[in-house]
SESE-920235 format. One record per atom (N, C-alpha, C): residue in one letter; x, y, z. Coordinates in steps of 0.02 Angstrom, whole numbers, padded with zeros to 5 digits, always signed. Example, Ala and Ser with C-alpha at 12.3 -4.5 7.8 and 13.67 -1.06 7.14 Angstrom:
A+00660-00284+00390A+00615-00225+00390A+00660-00165+00390S+00642-00112+00354S+00684-00053+00357S+00645+00002+00394
//
This chain:
M-01172-00388-00724M-01162-00391-00651M-01219-00432-00621P-01203-00480-00576P-01256-00518-00542P-01306-00472-00509S-01369-00492-00510S-01422-00446-00488S-01414-00422-00417D-01393-00466-00371D-01389-00442-00301D-01332-00393-00291L-01278-00400-00331L-01223-00351-00326L-01247-00281-00343I-01295-00277-00388I-01323-00211-00406I-01350-00176-00344F-01379-00215-00298F-01409-00185-00239F-01358-00175-00183W-01305-00215-00181W-01249-00199-00136W-01222-00130-00154N-01212-00119-00218N-01186-00054-00241N-01235+00002-00226A-01299-00010-00237A-01349+00042-00225A-01351+00062-00151I-01346+00013-00107I-01347+00028-00035I-01283+00065-00014A-01227+00048-00047A-01164+00083-00032A-01169+00158-00048K-01214+00176-00093K-01223+00246-00111K-01263+00285-00058I-01291+00250-00010I-01331+00283+00042I-01285+00305+00099N-01287+00368+00115N-01245+00395+00169N-01259+00359+00235K-01206+00352+00273K-01209+00324+00341K-01219+00249+00345I-01219+00215+00287I-01220+00142+00288I-01148+00118+00279G-01112+00116+00335G-01043+00093+00335G-01039+00019+00349P-00978-00006+00362P-00970-00079+00372P-01013-00109+00426K-01023-00073+00482K-01061-00102+00538K-01135-00108+00521R-01164-00055+00492R-01235-00058+00474R-01246-00105+00414F-01197-00106+00369F-01202-00153+00312F-01206-00224+00339K-01167-00239+00390K-01166-00307+00418K-01235-00324+00447K-01266-00275+00479K-01333-00287+00506K-01382-00305+00450L-01374-00270+00393L-01419-00282+00337L-01409-00351+00306Y-01346-00369+00292Y-01336-00434+00258Y-01344-00493+00305N-01341-00480+00371N-01356-00534+00418N-01431-00544+00429H-01469-00492+00415H-01541-00496+00429H-01583-00514+00368F-01565-00485+00310F-01606-00495+00250F-01578-00551+00207P-01622-00589+00173P-01598-00644+00131P-01557-00620+00071T-01573-00561+00045T-01536-00532-00011T-01530-00457+00001M-01483-00426-00034M-01477-00353-00028M-01531-00317-00067E-01562-00351-00114E-01620-00323-00148E-01677-00314-00097A-01686-00365-00055A-01737-00361-00003A-01721-00305+00046A-01656-00298+00062A-01635-00245+00108A-01649-00176+00078F-01633-00169+00014F-01642-00104-00020F-01715-00083-00020H-01759-00131-00028H-01831-00115-00032H-01867-00122+00035A-01831-00132+00089A-01862-00145+00154A-01903-00085+00179S-01954-00101+00218S-01995-00048+00249S-01958-00020+00309H-01984+00035+00335H-01955+00065+00394H-01955+00016+00453T-02010-00020+00461T-02015-00070+00515T-01964-00125+00507E-01955-00149+00445E-01907-00203+00433E-01836-00180+00446L-01821-00117+00430L-01754-00091+00444L-01742-00086+00519L-01794-00067+00556L-01787-00065+00629L-01776-00136+00657Q-01809-00184+00628Q-01800-00254+00649Q-01729-00278+00635A-01697-00249+00585A-01627-00265+00570A-01579-00226+00614Q-01607-00190+00664Q-01568-00151+00712Q-01535-00089+00681I-01566-00064+00628I-01545+00001+00601I-01582+00055+00641E-01544+00105+00665E-01574+00157+00707E-01630+00193+00670E-01679+00218+00708E-01739+00247+00677E-01722+00305+00630K-01678+00349+00652K-01660+00407+00610K-01625+00385+00546I-01580+00336+00553I-01544+00311+00494I-01591+00275+00447A-01640+00238+00475A-01689+00203+00433A-01730+00253+00392S-01748+00308+00423S-01786+00360+00386S-01744+00390+00331E-01681+00404+00345E-01635+00431+00295E-01624+00380+00238F-01620+00317+00256F-01611+00263+00208F-01668+00264+00156I-01729+00266+00182I-01788+00265+00137I-01791+00327+00093L-01774+00385+00122L-01774+00447+00084L-01721+00446+00029K-01661+00423+00046K-01606+00423-00002K-01616+00373-00058R-01643+00314-00042R-01649+00262-00094R-01696+00283-00150S-01742+00330-00135S-01787+00353-00187S-01751+00393-00241E-01689+00415-00226E-01649+00454-00273E-01600+00410-00312I-01600+00344-00297I-01551+00299-00327I-01585+00251-00375N-01556+00246-00435N-01577+00196-00483N-01524+00141-00485P-01536+00084-00452P-01485+00033-00447P-01456+00010-00514E-01500+00000-00563E-01478-00024-00628E-01434+00027-00663K-01452+00091-00658K-01413+00144-00689K-01344+00150-00657E-01342+00144-00590E-01278+00147-00555E-01233+00088-00575A-01263+00030-00587A-01224-00028-00609A-01195-00017-00678E-01233+00016-00722E-01209+00031-00789E-01149+00078-00787I-01150+00126-00742I-01093+00172-00735I-01030+00133-00715L-01038+00086-00669L-00981+00044-00648L-00953+00005-00707E-00997-00023-00747E-00974-00064-00804E-00938-00021-00855K-00961+00040-00866K-00927+00085-00913K-00857+00102-00889E-00848+00107-00823E-00783+00122-00794E-00740+00059-00785N-00769+00001-00803N-00734-00063-00795N-00714-00076-00721I-00759-00056-00676I-00748-00067-00605I-00788-00128-00583K-00754-00173-00547K-00785-00233-00522K-00799-00227-00447I-00843-00269-00422I-00861-00269-00351I-00851-00339-00323I-00826-00342-00262I-00825-00404-00225I-00850-00390-00155T-00891-00434-00128T-00920-00423-00061T-00886-00468-00010V-00896-00450+00053V-00866-00488+00107V-00893-00559+00111K-00949-00571+00078K-00979-00639+00077K-00949-00683+00023N-00908-00654-00020N-00879-00690-00077N-00817-00729-00054D-00809-00790-00079D-00751-00832-00060D-00685-00802-00082N-00686-00758-00132N-00624-00730-00158N-00605-00664-00125Y-00645-00643-00075Y-00630-00583-00036Y-00563-00593-00001P-00519-00543+00001P-00453-00551+00033P-00457-00579+00104R-00425-00634+00115R-00431-00670+00179R-00407-00629+00238L-00350-00598+00232L-00323-00559+00288L-00369-00500+00305L-00396-00469+00254L-00440-00412+00266L-00505-00434+00299A-00529-00493+00282A-00591-00519+00312A-00583-00531+00387E-00521-00537+00411E-00509-00552+00481E-00512-00491+00527I-00510-00430+00499I-00509-00370+00542I-00578-00356+00572Y-00580-00311+00620Y-00642-00298+00657Y-00697-00269+00613T-00679-00222+00569T-00730-00192+00525T-00708-00198+00452P-00710-00257+00424P-00693-00263+00353P-00744-00227+00309P-00722-00197+00255P-00771-00165+00209P-00822-00216+00186A-00885-00195+00183A-00938-00240+00160A-00927-00258+00087L-00902-00210+00049L-00887-00225-00021L-00827-00183-00042L-00791-00209-00091L-00733-00175-00119L-00745-00162-00193Y-00728-00102-00215Y-00728-00086-00286Y-00656-00093-00309Y-00646-00127-00366Y-00576-00138-00385Y-00567-00141-00461K-00505-00129-00480K-00481-00140-00548K-00417-00180-00542G-00408-00229-00584G-00348-00270-00582G-00364-00340-00557Q-00313-00372-00528Q-00318-00442-00507Q-00325-00447-00432I-00380-00476-00408I-00391-00484-00337I-00384-00557-00318S-00361-00570-00257S-00350-00639-00235S-00369-00645-00161S-00399-00701-00144S-00417-00714-00074S-00356-00734-00034N-00305-00760-00068N-00246-00785-00033N-00183-00751-00060E-00179-00686-00048E-00121-00647-00071E-00058-00673-00037E-00006-00687-00075E+00055-00713-00047E+00097-00658-00014F+00103-00661+00051F+00150-00619+00088F+00143-00544+00073P+00086-00512+00086P+00079-00440+00074P+00109-00400+00133I+00145-00347+00116I+00173-00302+00166I+00154-00230+00147A+00130-00191+00195A+00114-00121+00182A+00178-00079+00191V+00188-00033+00145V+00245+00014+00150V+00215+00084+00147V+00223+00123+00200V+00191+00189+00204V+00240+00240+00234G+00223+00303+00224G+00266+00356+00250G+00242+00425+00229T+00284+00474+00242T+00266+00543+00231T+00264+00562+00157R+00227+00614+00141R+00226+00641+00073R+00290+00681+00060K+00318+00712+00112K+00377+00755+00104K+00438+00718+00128F+00463+00673+00086F+00519+00630+00105F+00587+00664+00094T+00638+00638+00125T+00706+00662+00115T+00741+00615+00065S+00802+00633+00047S+00841+00589+00002S+00854+00522+00036Y+00863+00524+00103Y+00872+00462+00141Y+00809+00418+00136G+00751+00449+00145G+00688+00412+00141G+00678+00382+00072K+00694+00420+00021K+00688+00395-00048K+00733+00334-00059Q+00795+00340-00038Q+00843+00285-00047Q+00821+00222-00011V+00801+00231+00052V+00781+00173+00093V+00718+00141+00065T+00669+00182+00046T+00607+00155+00018T+00620+00113-00044E+00659+00140-00090E+00672+00104-00152E+00712+00041-00140E+00763+00044-00097E+00803-00016-00084E+00763-00072-00052I+00728-00055+00002I+00692-00107+00039I+00633-00133-00001T+00596-00088-00032T+00538-00110-00071T+00558-00155-00129R+00610-00137-00164R+00632-00179-00221R+00651-00249-00197E+00687-00253-00141E+00707-00319-00116E+00646-00360-00094L+00598-00326-00062L+00537-00362-00043L+00501-00389-00106A+00494-00346-00156A+00459-00365-00217A+00496-00421-00253K+00562-00418-00254K+00601-00471-00288K+00589-00539-00255N+00572-00537-00192N+00562-00599-00155N+00489-00621-00153G+00448-00594-00197G+00379-00616-00202G+00332-00583-00153I+00356-00531-00117I+00312-00494-00072I+00268-00447-00112T+00203-00447-00097T+00157-00398-00126T+00161-00335-00085V+00175-00279-00117V+00183-00215-00082V+00117-00177-00084V+00090-00162-00024V+00026-00127-00017V+00040-00055+00006S+00007-00007-00025S+00014+00062-00003S-00047+00102-00025G-00044+00168-00015G-00104+00209-00024G-00105+00256-00083L-00058+00249-00130L-00055+00289-00191L-00044+00364-00177A-00029+00382-00116A-00018+00453-00100A+00048+00476-00130L+00056+00541-00134L+00120+00569-00153L+00172+00550-00099G+00235+00548-00118G+00287+00534-00069G+00305+00460-00065I+00312+00436-00003I+00335+00367+00008I+00290+00316-00025D+00224+00327-00023D+00177+00280-00054D+00193+00270-00128A+00198+00325-00164A+00211+00322-00236A+00279+00291-00249L+00329+00308-00208L+00395+00279-00216L+00392+00203-00209A+00353+00179-00160A+00348+00107-00148A+00314+00073-00207H+00259+00102-00232H+00226+00072-00291H+00273+00070-00350N+00307+00125-00364N+00351+00128-00422N+00411+00082-00416A+00439+00077-00356A+00497+00032-00346A+00476-00040-00358T+00416-00058-00338T+00391-00126-00350T+00383-00139-00425L+00354-00091-00459L+00345-00098-00532L+00411-00102-00568D+00462-00067-00542D+00529-00068-00573D+00558-00138-00578V+00540-00182-00530V+00567-00250-00530V+00513-00301-00547N+00460-00276-00580N+00405-00319-00603N+00370-00356-00546G+00365-00322-00489G+00331-00351-00432G+00256-00333-00432R+00221-00362-00384R+00148-00350-00377R+00137-00298-00323T+00094-00250-00337T+00078-00198-00288T+00004-00184-00287I-00021-00165-00229I-00092-00149-00219I-00097-00077-00194A-00140-00038-00226A-00152+00031-00204A-00222+00036-00176V-00228+00063-00115V-00292+00071-00082V-00308+00146-00079L-00366+00166-00104L-00383+00236-00111L-00432+00260-00056G-00428+00325-00043G-00475+00357+00002G-00529+00394-00035S-00536+00378-00099S-00589+00404-00142S-00613+00346-00184S-00660+00360-00229S-00680+00306-00275S-00626+00296-00328I-00630+00241-00364I-00576+00225-00411I-00594+00240-00483D-00650+00274-00495D-00662+00298-00563D-00608+00351-00578F-00585+00352-00640F-00525+00389-00659F-00526+00461-00637S-00584+00494-00642S-00587+00566-00626S-00582+00580-00552N-00592+00530-00509N-00590+00540-00437N-00529+00509-00404I-00485+00478-00443I-00424+00451-00413I-00383+00508-00384Y-00361+00498-00321Y-00325+00551-00286Y-00259+00524-00258P-00204+00563-00267P-00201+00627-00301P-00203+00619-00377A-00226+00671-00412A-00232+00668-00485A-00165+00653-00517H-00111+00676-00485H-00044+00665-00512H-00028+00591-00520N-00061+00549-00480N-00046+00477-00481N-00098+00436-00519R-00140+00469-00559R-00189+00432-00597R-00156+00382-00645Y-00104+00404-00677Y-00071+00360-00725Y-00030+00305-00690L-00006+00320-00630L+00026+00268-00590L-00025+00213-00573S-00086+00233-00558S-00138+00183-00544S-00150+00138-00604Q-00148+00166-00664Q-00157+00126-00724Q-00098+00079-00736K-00038+00103-00720K+00022+00060-00725K+00016+00001-00679I-00010+00013-00619I-00019-00042-00571I-00067-00094-00598I-00123-00070-00625I-00173-00116-00654I-00143-00155-00712D-00109-00119-00757D-00080-00151-00817D-00027-00203-00799S+00005-00194-00742S+00059-00240-00722S+00033-00304-00690G-00033-00308-00680G-00061-00366-00645G-00073-00352-00572G-00066-00289-00552G-00078-00270-00483G-00152-00255-00471L-00166-00216-00418L-00234-00206-00397L-00243-00135-00370V-00296-00102-00391V-00316-00037-00363V-00386-00046-00334L-00396-00028-00271L-00461-00040-00240L-00481+00015-00192S-00545+00014-00175S-00573+00062-00127S-00638+00033-00101E-00658+00055-00041E-00724+00035-00016E-00776+00087-00034Y-00756+00141-00068Y-00802+00196-00082Y-00834+00190-00151P-00899+00201-00155P-00934+00195-00220P-00913+00250-00268I-00927+00237-00332I-00908+00283-00385I-00935+00353-00371G-00893+00403-00385G-00912+00472-00374G-00892+00499-00306T-00859+00458-00264T-00839+00481-00197T-00776+00524-00202L-00781+00584-00176L-00724+00630-00175L-00674+00610-00121P-00611+00632-00128P-00560+00616-00077P-00568+00660-00015L-00621+00647+00023L-00635+00686+00083L-00587+00667+00139K-00569+00716+00180K-00519+00706+00232K-00536+00646+00278Q-00600+00639+00294Q-00620+00586+00341Q-00614+00516+00311N-00606+00511+00245N-00601+00445+00214N-00534+00411+00226F-00482+00450+00238F-00415+00421+00237F-00397+00380+00299P-00417+00400+00360P-00405+00354+00416P-00439+00286+00406A-00501+00287+00378A-00535+00224+00364A-00498+00185+00310R-00474+00221+00259R-00435+00188+00206R-00373+00153+00236N-00342+00185+00286N-00280+00158+00313N-00290+00091+00348R-00350+00079+00375R-00363+00014+00407R-00364-00041+00355I-00381-00024+00292I-00381-00073+00238I-00309-00088+00217V-00268-00036+00213V-00197-00045+00196V-00164-00094+00244S-00174-00083+00309S-00144-00129+00358S-00181-00195+00360G-00247-00193+00350G-00286-00255+00353G-00270-00304+00298L-00249-00280+00241L-00230-00323+00185L-00161-00356+00196S-00124-00333+00247S-00053-00348+00252S-00035-00389+00314L+00017-00428+00307L+00045-00465+00365L+00079-00417+00413G+00106-00363+00387G+00140-00314+00428G+00143-00248+00392T+00157-00194+00430T+00161-00127+00402T+00229-00098+00417L+00262-00072+00365L+00327-00040+00371L+00317+00035+00365V+00341+00073+00414V+00338+00146+00413V+00407+00174+00397I+00411+00212+00343I+00474+00244+00323I+00464+00319+00322E+00493+00354+00367E+00488+00426+00375E+00416+00449+00384A+00403+00479+00441A+00336+00505+00456A+00343+00555+00513P+00317+00615+00504P+00317+00663+00559P+00270+00641+00614E+00268+00680+00668E+00230+00660+00727E+00156+00650+00712A+00127+00693+00671A+00057+00687+00652A+00055+00664+00579S+00047+00601+00567S+00052+00573+00500S+00001+00517+00490G-00027+00513+00430G-00072+00459+00414G-00038+00391+00418A+00028+00390+00406A+00065+00327+00410A+00062+00298+00481L+00061+00342+00531L+00057+00318+00600L-00012+00292+00617I-00063+00320+00584I-00131+00293+00591I-00133+00222+00564T-00100+00211+00507T-00096+00144+00478T-00061+00096+00526A-00007+00120+00557A+00029+00078+00605A-00015+00060+00664R-00054+00108+00689R-00098+00094+00746R-00152+00043+00726H-00178+00050+00665H-00226+00000+00641H-00193-00070+00640A-00131-00073+00617A-00096-00137+00613A-00090-00168+00683L-00073-00127+00732L-00068-00153+00801L-00136-00178+00826D-00189-00140+00811D-00256-00160+00832D-00278-00225+00798Q-00252-00236+00738Q-00269-00296+00700Q-00222-00355+00715N-00178-00345+00764N-00130-00396+00785N-00082-00415+00727R-00062-00364+00690R-00013-00373+00636R+00054-00343+00657E+00107-00363+00623E+00173-00337+00638E+00180-00264+00616V+00220-00226+00654V+00237-00158+00635V+00313-00152+00632F+00337-00126+00577F+00409-00116+00566F+00421-00041+00556A+00480-00018+00575A+00497+00052+00565A+00571+00059+00549V+00586+00105+00504V+00656+00120+00487V+00680+00176+00531P+00732+00164+00573P+00757+00218+00616P+00787+00274+00574G+00783+00335+00601G+00810+00392+00565G+00845+00441+00611N+00871+00493+00582N+00906+00546+00617N+00861+00575+00673I+00885+00575+00735I+00844+00596+00791I+00827+00671+00788N+00863+00708+00746N+00849+00780+00739N+00804+00796+00680A+00785+00745+00642A+00745+00756+00582A+00671+00749+00598R+00632+00796+00575R+00559+00795+00586R+00528+00731+00558T+00552+00709+00501T+00523+00651+00468T+00541+00585+00503S+00586+00588+00552S+00604+00527+00588S+00567+00519+00654I+00530+00570+00674I+00496+00567+00739I+00448+00507+00742G+00409+00499+00690G+00360+00445+00689G+00390+00376+00696P+00434+00356+00650P+00463+00289+00656P+00505+00279+00719N+00542+00330+00740N+00582+00323+00801N+00537+00312+00862N+00481+00348+00864N+00434+00337+00920N+00402+00268+00917L+00387+00244+00857L+00359+00176+00850L+00408+00124+00877I+00472+00134+00862I+00523+00087+00887I+00525+00088+00963K+00521+00148+00993K+00521+00153+01066K+00460+00118+01096M+00405+00115+01058M+00344+00083+01082M+00341+00009+01067G+00394-00017+01034G+00397-00089+01024G+00396-00113+00952A+00391-00067+00904A+00395-00087+00834A+00464-00116+00819K+00467-00160+00772K+00530-00191+00752K+00571-00143+00710A+00630-00125+00734A+00675-00081+00695A+00706-00122+00639I+00702-00098+00578I+00730-00135+00522I+00775-00089+00480T+00826-00119+00452T+00873-00082+00409T+00879-00112+00340C+00847-00169+00329C+00849-00201+00263C+00789-00247+00257A+00776-00270+00196A+00718-00312+00184A+00722-00378+00221S+00782-00405+00229S+00788-00470+00262S+00766-00468+00335D+00769-00408+00367D+00744-00402+00435D+00669-00418+00438I+00632-00394+00388I+00560-00408+00385I+00547-00481+00369L+00584-00507+00321L+00574-00577+00300L+00590-00625+00356E+00642-00610+00395E+00660-00654+00451E+00607-00651+00506T+00582-00591+00521T+00531-00584+00573T+00469-00623+00555L+00451-00623+00491L+00391-00659+00468L+00406-00732+00451D+00469-00752+00464D+00490-00821+00452D+00482-00842+00379L+00498-00797+00335L+00497-00812+00264L+00568-00834+00244T+00587-00892+00267T+00657-00913+00261T+00680-00920+00189Q+00637-00943+00146Q+00657-00951+00076Q+00672-00883+00045A+00632-00834+00062A+00645-00767+00036A+00710-00739+00063T+00723-00752+00127T+00785-00729+00157T+00846-00761+00123D+00840-00826+00109D+00895-00860+00073D+00907-00828+00006F+00854-00807-00027F+00862-00775-00092F+00902-00711-00086I+00887-00671-00035I+00925-00609-00026I+00999-00624-00013E+01012-00676+00026E+01082-00693+00039E+01118-00711-00025N+01082-00740-00071N+01112-00759-00135N+01124-00700-00181Q+01096-00642-00162Q+01103-00582-00204Q+01163-00539-00185K+01204-00562-00138K+01262-00522-00118K+01306-00507-00179I+01333-00446-00179I+01371-00423-00237I+01440-00453-00239V+01456-00483-00295V+01522-00513-00306V+01560-00472-00357P+01623-00453-00343P+01661-00413-00391P+01678-00452-00454D+01676-00417-00510D+01692-00448-00574D+01760-00427-00601S+01795-00384-00564S+01860-00360-00587S+01900-00335-00527P+01965-00327-00534P+02006-00300-00479P+01983-00231-00457E+01960-00190-00505E+01936-00123-00488E+01873-00127-00445E+01826-00171-00463E+01766-00180-00423E+01784-00206-00353E+01832-00251-00351E+01854-00279-00287E+01882-00225-00241A+01915-00175-00271A+01943-00120-00232A+01889-00071-00209L+01838-00062-00250L+01786-00012-00234L+01731-00038-00188L+01712-00102-00195L+01655-00129-00157L+01662-00120-00081P+01721-00132-00051P+01725-00122+00022P+01715-00050+00044L+01723-00003-00004L+01717+00068+00013L+01645+00093+00004L+01603+00052-00026L+01533+00070-00040L+01486+00038+00010S+01433+00072+00025S+01382+00046+00070S+01315+00077+00051R+01267+00073+00095R+01203+00105+00082R+01204+00179+00102E+01262+00201+00129E+01272+00271+00145E+01307+00305+00086P+01281+00361+00060P+01312+00393+00001P+01385+00411+00012V+01426+00398-00038V+01497+00416-00036V+01514+00450-00102H+01550+00505-00098H+01567+00544-00157H+01626+00512-00194I+01628+00523-00259I+01681+00493-00299I+01750+00518-00278D+01754+00579-00252D+01819+00604-00228D+01845+00562-00170E+01798+00541-00125E+01818+00499-00069E+01840+00430-00093L+01806+00404-00144L+01826+00339-00173L+01895+00344-00204T+01909+00400-00235T+01975+00410-00266T+02030+00411-00213R+02017+00448-00158R+02067+00451-00105R+02078+00384-00072S+02025+00347-00060S+02030+00285-00021S+02054+00226-00063S+02036+00225-00127S+02053+00167-00168S+02121+00173-00201K+02145+00235-00208K+02209+00248-00243K+02206+00230-00317L+02145+00221-00343L+02138+00206-00415L+02133+00272-00454P+02153+00272-00517P+02145+00332-00558P+02072+00351-00566V+02059+00416-00570V+01991+00441-00576V+01956+00410-00637S+01992+00405-00693S+01961+00377-00754S+01940+00305-00744S+01981+00267-00706S+01965+00197-00693S+01904+00192-00647I+01901+00235-00596I+01844+00234-00550I+01780+00252-00587T+01783+00303-00629T+01724+00325-00665T+01697+00270-00710S+01741+00239-00748S+01718+00187-00793S+01693+00125-00756T+01726+00109-00700T+01705+00051-00660T+01637+00063-00629L+01626+00123-00601L+01562+00139-00572L+01506+00138-00624T+01522+00162-00684T+01472+00160-00738T+01452+00089-00754M+01502+00045-00759M+01487-00026-00773M+01448-00058-00715M+01467-00041-00653M+01432-00069-00595M+01360-00045-00592E+01348+00017-00613E+01280+00042-00614E+01238+00006-00667M+01268-00008-00724M+01234-00045-00777M+01217-00116-00755K+01259-00144-00713K+01247-00212-00687K+01199-00213-00628G+01179-00154-00605G+01133-00151-00548G+01167-00159-00481K+01234-00149-00479K+01270-00157-00417K+01273-00093-00375V+01277-00036-00408V+01279+00028-00373V+01227+00075-00404K+01214+00129-00367K+01167+00179-00392K+01197+00248-00382N+01193+00290-00433N+01214+00359-00429N+01157+00401-00403L+01165+00430-00344L+01112+00470-00314L+01112+00542-00339G+01159+00557-00382G+01166+00625-00407G+01225+00660-00374H+01252+00709-00410H+01310+00747-00385H+01370+00701-00369M+01373+00645-00406M+01429+00598-00401M+01431+00562-00333N+01374+00554-00301N+01369+00515-00240N+01341+00445-00256Y+01375+00394-00230Y+01357+00325-00247Y+01339+00284-00185V+01294+00235-00195V+01276+00187-00143V+01271+00119-00175L+01275+00067-00133L+01261+00000-00158L+01188-00004-00177A+01173-00038-00231A+01103-00041-00256A+01065-00099-00225R+01098-00144-00190R+01063-00199-00157R+01103-00225-00099
//
């Protein structure tokens, strides 16, 4: 690890040195090594408050910069600072970009068309279906899907992207050493993301627990990395809505999937739409809003074409709304055996999806 990065990491271990105070340090001192070893007077000259400067000096006596760097190397965790040319460009544009990012995987300063997909942990079958459909189409079109690795919509979005060999970025509210990845249930999902060529990152130094106050700050990174944020199912008090507010503050697009007005999980996105968020029902709505015309053309080329008379009879009866096989039988007038075999073949071709209990939807 380059010598000065060792001291960026050491300073990150000091409580209360967040992005704003970090900026004062790197703007004032020639190196972060000089900042780490600065006297109380020098810290005051860098506009660090007197109480914080005293805490800084006390805390640094407990930190061994070289030893902390060795721990990072053992965990295969890399660091990039806001001063580095390869720091994510969109994130660098926000009001309080992280001074440094800890990451595993592939990082890029010019991420192609990143979109955040966020939502509730307690999703409905509708939320699951919509998340998988929209996310897969975004990923197929070269969109990088950004989310927070949380249970629920976040994990669905990451997995749906991986299903179609897309690129996804997970932003954590804890450190990214394996034992502190939160939630623990998604530790192996984080490794899948890394192995696929994706990216797992955090602004928090190694050993940081998933404290409640970390997640609103994490959400500004999710939106900051992205051209726009899509909210799929979120109750009235939801972290996904914090991400959406950050996106608005960062002058980024906000998208929301409308839902049942009587459903608790639809309150968030429906309210966002009333406040001016773009209501979307498919991936092409996002692509068109962002003027990604080539991607939109690709989706148009993916329209399902029947391969047999049976498929031709069934396709007009199928949509993104679940329909039971009994209804298909009544409406199509085809024999049950023919419908069953045709649907099986269509599922193998990726044209339809069985949601369970013999309910089917179009897969794209």
